[in-house]
C-alpha positions as CSV (number, residue, x, y, z in Angstrom):
1,M,7.7,-38.2,1.0
2,N,10.3,-35.7,-0.3
3,P,11.3,-33.6,2.8
4,T,12.1,-30.6,0.6
5,K,8.6,-30.7,-0.9
6,S,7.2,-31.1,2.6
7,Y,9.1,-27.9,3.7
8,K,7.8,-26.0,0.7
9,K,4.2,-26.8,1.6
10,T,4.8,-25.8,5.2
11,F,6.5,-22.5,4.1
12,I,3.5,-21.8,1.8
13,I,1.1,-22.4,4.7
14,L,3.2,-20.1,7.0
15,L,3.3,-17.3,4.4
16,I,-0.5,-17.5,3.8
17,T,-1.0,-17.4,7.6
18,L,1.3,-14.4,7.9
19,V,-0.7,-12.5,5.2
20,F,-4.0,-13.4,6.9
21,V,-2.8,-12.5,10.4
22,F,-1.4,-9.2,9.0
23,I,-4.7,-8.2,7.5
24,V,-6.6,-9.2,10.6
25,N,-4.2,-7.2,12.7
26,L,-5.0,-4.1,10.6
27,S,-8.7,-4.6,11.1
28,L,-8.7,-4.9,14.9
29,G,-8.4,-2.1,17.4
30,S,-10.6,0.4,19.2
31,V,-12.4,0.9,15.9
32,Y,-13.2,-2.3,14.0
33,I,-12.7,-2.1,10.3
34,P,-14.0,-4.8,8.0
35,L,-11.4,-6.9,6.2
36,K,-12.7,-5.7,2.8
37,Q,-12.1,-2.1,3.8
38,V,-8.6,-3.0,4.9
39,F,-7.8,-4.4,1.4
40,L,-9.3,-1.2,-0.2
41,A,-7.1,1.0,2.1
42,L,-4.0,-0.9,1.1
43,T,-4.8,-0.7,-2.6
44,N,-5.9,2.9,-2.6
45,G,-9.5,1.9,-3.1
46,E,-12.5,4.0,-2.1
47,L,-13.5,3.5,1.6
48,E,-16.9,3.8,3.2
49,K,-15.3,6.2,5.8
50,D,-12.3,8.4,5.1
51,S,-11.2,8.1,8.7
52,W,-10.6,4.4,8.2
53,G,-7.9,5.1,5.7
54,S,-6.1,7.4,8.1
55,I,-6.3,4.9,10.9
56,I,-4.9,2.0,8.8
57,L,-2.1,3.8,7.0
58,S,-1.0,6.2,9.8
59,V,-1.5,4.1,12.9
60,R,-2.0,0.4,12.4
61,L,0.2,-0.3,9.3
62,P,3.4,1.1,11.0
63,K,2.6,-0.9,14.1
64,A,2.0,-4.1,12.1
65,I,5.3,-3.7,10.2
66,T,7.0,-3.1,13.5
67,A,5.5,-6.3,14.9
68,I,6.9,-8.3,11.9
69,I,10.4,-6.9,12.3
70,V,10.4,-7.3,16.1
71,G,9.1,-10.9,15.9
72,S,11.4,-11.9,13.1
73,G,14.5,-10.2,14.6
74,L,14.1,-11.6,18.1
75,S,13.3,-15.1,16.9
76,I,16.4,-15.2,14.7
77,S,18.5,-13.8,17.5
78,G,17.2,-16.5,19.9
79,L,18.0,-19.2,17.3
80,L,21.6,-17.9,16.9
81,M,22.1,-17.9,20.7
82,Q,20.8,-21.4,21.1
83,T,23.0,-22.7,18.4
84,L,26.2,-20.8,19.5
85,F,25.8,-22.0,23.2
86,R,24.1,-25.3,22.3
87,N,21.7,-24.4,25.1
88,P,17.9,-24.6,24.7
89,L,17.4,-21.9,27.4
90,A,19.6,-19.4,25.6
91,G,17.7,-16.4,24.2
92,P,18.6,-13.1,22.5
93,F,19.0,-11.4,25.9
94,V,21.6,-13.7,27.5
95,L,24.5,-11.4,26.3
96,G,23.2,-8.6,28.5
97,I,22.4,-6.5,25.4
98,S,18.8,-5.9,26.5
99,S,20.0,-5.1,30.0
100,G,22.5,-2.6,28.5
101,A,19.7,-1.0,26.5
102,S,17.5,-0.8,29.7
103,L,20.4,0.8,31.6
104,G,20.7,3.5,28.9
105,V,17.0,4.3,29.2
106,A,17.1,4.1,33.0
107,I,20.0,6.7,33.1
108,L,18.1,9.0,30.7
109,I,14.7,8.7,32.6
110,L,15.6,8.0,36.2
111,G,18.9,9.9,36.2
112,G,17.2,13.0,34.7
113,S,17.7,15.1,37.8
114,F,21.5,14.6,37.4
115,L,21.5,15.2,33.6
116,G,19.7,18.5,33.4
117,A,16.3,19.7,32.2
118,N,17.2,19.7,28.5
119,I,18.3,16.1,28.4
120,T,15.3,15.1,30.6
121,S,12.8,16.6,28.1
122,Y,14.5,14.6,25.4
123,A,13.6,11.4,27.2
124,F,10.0,11.9,26.2
125,T,10.8,11.4,22.5
126,N,11.1,8.0,20.8
127,F,14.4,8.9,19.3
128,G,15.7,10.0,22.7
129,L,14.9,6.7,24.2
130,A,16.2,4.8,21.2
131,I,19.5,6.6,21.2
132,A,19.9,6.1,25.0
133,A,19.0,2.4,24.6
134,S,21.4,2.0,21.7
135,L,24.3,3.5,23.5
136,G,23.7,1.3,26.5
137,A,23.5,-1.8,24.3
138,F,26.6,-0.8,22.4
139,L,28.6,-0.3,25.6
140,V,27.6,-3.8,26.9
141,L,28.3,-5.3,23.4
142,S,31.8,-3.7,23.4
143,A,32.5,-5.2,26.8
144,V,31.3,-8.6,25.7
145,M,33.3,-8.5,22.5
146,I,36.4,-7.6,24.4
147,A,35.8,-10.4,26.8
148,A,35.2,-12.8,23.8
149,Q,38.7,-12.1,22.5
150,K,40.2,-13.1,25.8
151,V,38.4,-16.4,26.5
152,K,38.3,-19.5,24.3
153,N,35.4,-21.2,25.9
154,T,32.0,-20.2,24.4
155,M,30.2,-21.0,27.7
156,S,32.4,-18.4,29.4
157,I,30.9,-15.7,27.1
158,L,27.5,-16.8,28.2
159,I,28.4,-16.5,31.9
160,I,30.1,-13.1,31.2
161,G,26.9,-11.9,29.4
162,L,24.7,-13.0,32.3
163,M,27.1,-11.2,34.8
164,F,26.9,-8.0,32.7
165,G,23.1,-8.4,32.9
166,S,23.2,-8.7,36.6
167,L,25.5,-5.7,36.9
168,T,23.3,-3.4,34.8
169,S,20.2,-4.6,36.7
170,A,21.9,-3.6,40.0
171,V,22.6,-0.1,38.6
172,I,19.0,0.2,37.4
173,S,17.7,-0.8,40.9
174,I,19.9,2.0,42.5
175,L,18.6,4.6,40.0
176,A,15.0,3.4,40.6
177,Y,15.5,3.8,44.3
178,F,16.3,7.5,44.0
179,G,13.9,8.2,41.1
180,S,10.7,10.0,41.5
181,A,7.2,8.5,41.1
182,S,6.7,10.0,37.6
183,Q,10.1,8.8,36.5
184,L,9.5,5.3,37.7
185,Q,6.1,5.3,35.9
186,Q,7.7,6.3,32.6
187,Y,10.5,3.8,32.9
188,M,7.9,1.1,33.8
189,F,5.8,1.9,30.8
190,W,8.9,1.6,28.6
191,S,9.8,-1.8,30.1
192,F,6.3,-3.1,29.3
193,G,7.3,-3.0,25.6
194,S,5.4,-1.3,22.8
195,L,5.0,-1.8,19.1
196,G,3.1,1.5,18.4
197,N,4.0,5.2,18.3
198,L,6.9,4.8,15.8
199,S,7.0,7.1,12.9
200,W,7.9,6.0,9.4
201,K,11.4,7.5,9.8
202,E,12.0,5.4,12.9
203,I,10.6,2.3,11.2
204,T,13.0,2.9,8.3
205,V,16.0,3.0,10.8
206,L,14.6,-0.2,12.3
207,C,14.3,-1.9,8.9
208,V,17.8,-0.9,7.9
209,A,19.3,-2.3,11.1
210,F,17.3,-5.5,10.6
211,L,18.5,-6.0,7.1
212,I,22.1,-5.5,8.1
213,G,21.7,-8.0,10.9
214,I,20.1,-10.5,8.5
215,S,23.0,-10.1,6.0
216,F,25.4,-11.2,8.7
217,V,23.2,-14.2,9.5
218,I,23.0,-15.3,5.8
219,F,26.8,-15.2,5.6
220,I,27.2,-17.8,8.5
221,I,24.5,-20.3,7.7
222,K,26.9,-23.2,6.9
223,P,29.2,-22.6,9.9
224,L,26.1,-22.5,12.2
225,N,25.1,-26.0,11.1
226,T,28.7,-27.2,11.8
227,L,28.7,-25.6,15.3
228,L,25.8,-27.9,16.3
229,L,28.3,-30.8,16.4
230,G,30.7,-28.9,18.7
231,E,33.5,-26.4,18.2
232,N,36.2,-29.0,18.0
233,Y,34.4,-30.8,15.1
234,A,33.8,-27.5,13.4
235,K,37.5,-26.7,13.6
236,S,38.4,-30.1,12.1
237,L,36.2,-29.2,9.1
238,G,38.1,-25.9,8.6
239,V,35.5,-23.6,10.1
240,N,36.9,-20.4,11.6
241,V,35.1,-20.8,15.0
242,K,36.3,-17.4,16.4
243,K,35.2,-15.5,13.3
244,T,31.8,-17.2,13.2
245,R,31.3,-16.6,16.9
246,N,32.1,-12.9,16.5
247,L,29.7,-12.6,13.6
248,V,26.9,-14.3,15.6
249,L,27.5,-11.9,18.5
250,I,27.5,-8.9,16.2
251,A,24.3,-10.0,14.4
252,T,22.5,-10.9,17.6
253,S,23.5,-7.7,19.3
254,L,22.5,-5.5,16.4
255,L,19.1,-7.1,16.0
256,T,18.4,-7.3,19.8
257,G,19.8,-3.9,20.6
258,V,18.0,-1.9,17.9
259,I,14.7,-3.8,18.5
260,T,14.9,-3.2,22.3
261,A,15.8,0.5,21.6
262,F,12.7,1.2,19.7
263,S,10.2,-1.3,21.2
264,G,11.5,-2.0,24.7
265,P,12.4,-5.4,26.1
266,I,10.0,-8.0,24.7
267,A,10.1,-11.4,26.4
268,F,9.3,-15.0,25.3
269,I,9.6,-14.5,21.5
270,G,13.3,-15.1,21.1
271,L,13.4,-18.0,23.5
272,A,10.3,-19.9,22.4
273,V,9.8,-19.4,18.7
274,P,13.0,-21.3,17.7
275,H,11.7,-24.3,19.7
276,L,8.3,-24.0,18.1
277,T,9.8,-23.9,14.6
278,K,12.1,-26.8,15.2
279,L,9.2,-28.9,16.4
280,L,7.1,-27.8,13.4
281,F,9.9,-28.6,10.8
282,S,11.6,-31.4,12.7
283,T,15.0,-30.2,11.5
284,S,18.1,-28.4,12.8
285,N,19.3,-27.2,9.4
286,H,19.7,-23.5,9.6
287,K,19.1,-23.0,5.8
288,T,15.5,-24.1,6.6
289,L,15.2,-22.8,10.2
290,I,16.3,-19.2,9.6
291,P,13.5,-18.2,7.2
292,A,11.0,-20.4,9.1
293,V,11.9,-18.8,12.4
294,A,11.6,-15.3,10.9
295,I,8.1,-16.0,9.5
296,S,6.9,-17.8,12.6
297,G,8.2,-15.0,14.9
298,A,6.3,-12.4,12.8
299,I,3.1,-14.5,12.9
300,I,3.2,-14.9,16.7
301,M,4.1,-11.3,17.2
302,L,1.1,-10.1,15.1
303,I,-1.2,-12.5,17.0
304,C,0.0,-11.3,20.3
305,D,-0.4,-7.6,19.2
306,S,-3.9,-8.3,18.0
307,I,-4.8,-9.8,21.4
308,A,-3.1,-6.9,23.3
309,Q,-5.2,-4.3,21.4
310,L,-8.4,-5.6,23.1
311,P,-10.5,-5.3,20.0
312,T,-13.3,-2.7,20.2
313,S,-11.7,-1.4,23.4
314,E,-9.7,1.8,23.8
315,Y,-7.3,-0.1,26.2
316,T,-4.0,-1.8,25.1
317,L,-2.4,-4.4,27.3
318,P,1.4,-4.6,27.8
319,I,2.8,-6.7,24.9
320,N,5.2,-8.4,27.2
321,A,2.4,-9.9,29.2
322,I,0.6,-11.1,26.2
323,T,3.7,-12.8,24.6
324,S,4.3,-14.8,27.7
325,L,0.6,-15.6,28.5
326,F,-0.1,-16.6,24.9
327,G,3.1,-18.4,24.0
328,A,4.4,-20.2,27.1
329,P,1.5,-22.7,27.4
330,I,1.8,-23.5,23.7
331,I,5.5,-24.3,24.0
332,I,5.0,-26.4,27.2
333,W,2.2,-28.4,25.4
334,L,4.3,-29.0,22.3
335,L,7.4,-30.1,24.3
336,V,5.3,-32.4,26.4
337,R,3.6,-33.8,23.4
338,K,6.7,-34.3,21.2
339,R,9.1,-35.1,24.1
340,K,12.0,-34.0,22.0
341,V,13.9,-30.8,21.4
342,Y,16.1,-30.4,18.2
343,Y,19.5,-28.7,18.6
């Protein structure tokens, strides 16, 4: 069988699955809307109830688009980190970028008593939290990039990123100790992760950042394949390892930082989806893996969001809990069944 043709069939199946899961996601929620009515709402057709159109276009469509961007971005970031460090346990948060974003939000929310009432009130807006998270992520990114210029060993960067993560966690713990009950509750809700409550303007910012990050990734597809064989081998083939490493760090930081800023820290997706995709495609070629990982991440994120909504219920479960509960057993089963991980 021609492997290329096999991949095309798999991609077609994934795309059809993505469209189906996307439509189903729009139909589920506290108010169930038939799939036919969802199609009519998306194509400006006449609906049985006018309220359904408002629910789909104003609430569920932005959330579904956010889920696609978050799932794709975190999955690609995880793939980049696993390739750069040649470590199956590496994820998009190993550089401490997510911890930096969390620190920024913690300072804004938990340190409100020191920052003043005007800044504290800004913490209750999406853009306020996003700006604080972006600044925190940028500071940690800057520190990691400076360290990356000083060390030659890629594994040292991994350790430095983990240390920055531990350092920021310690500061957050101190802020939480002195924070009030209401501040702790607000920070805790943010840390659960959320795909909703984003306006179209905020989604536009998220999309632009996502596209910029993806453009960096497309530029380094060939060097990524070479890095799988080791840095020394990559250098012997003329690959500028330092430049490639910096581009990987920038792309991962941009995707992870912006996604965390707007949606909070979302676990599991970036770590597990690359493994799931490698097992599905049985390849380590990034030309195939990058689009496959992006589509697979979007599908899983939409499924997790559909489960989190508790269809026909007004309650919504934390997306972080659902991603881990839904995904971890699947990955364990696949790894045990296949008994092989592709690097």
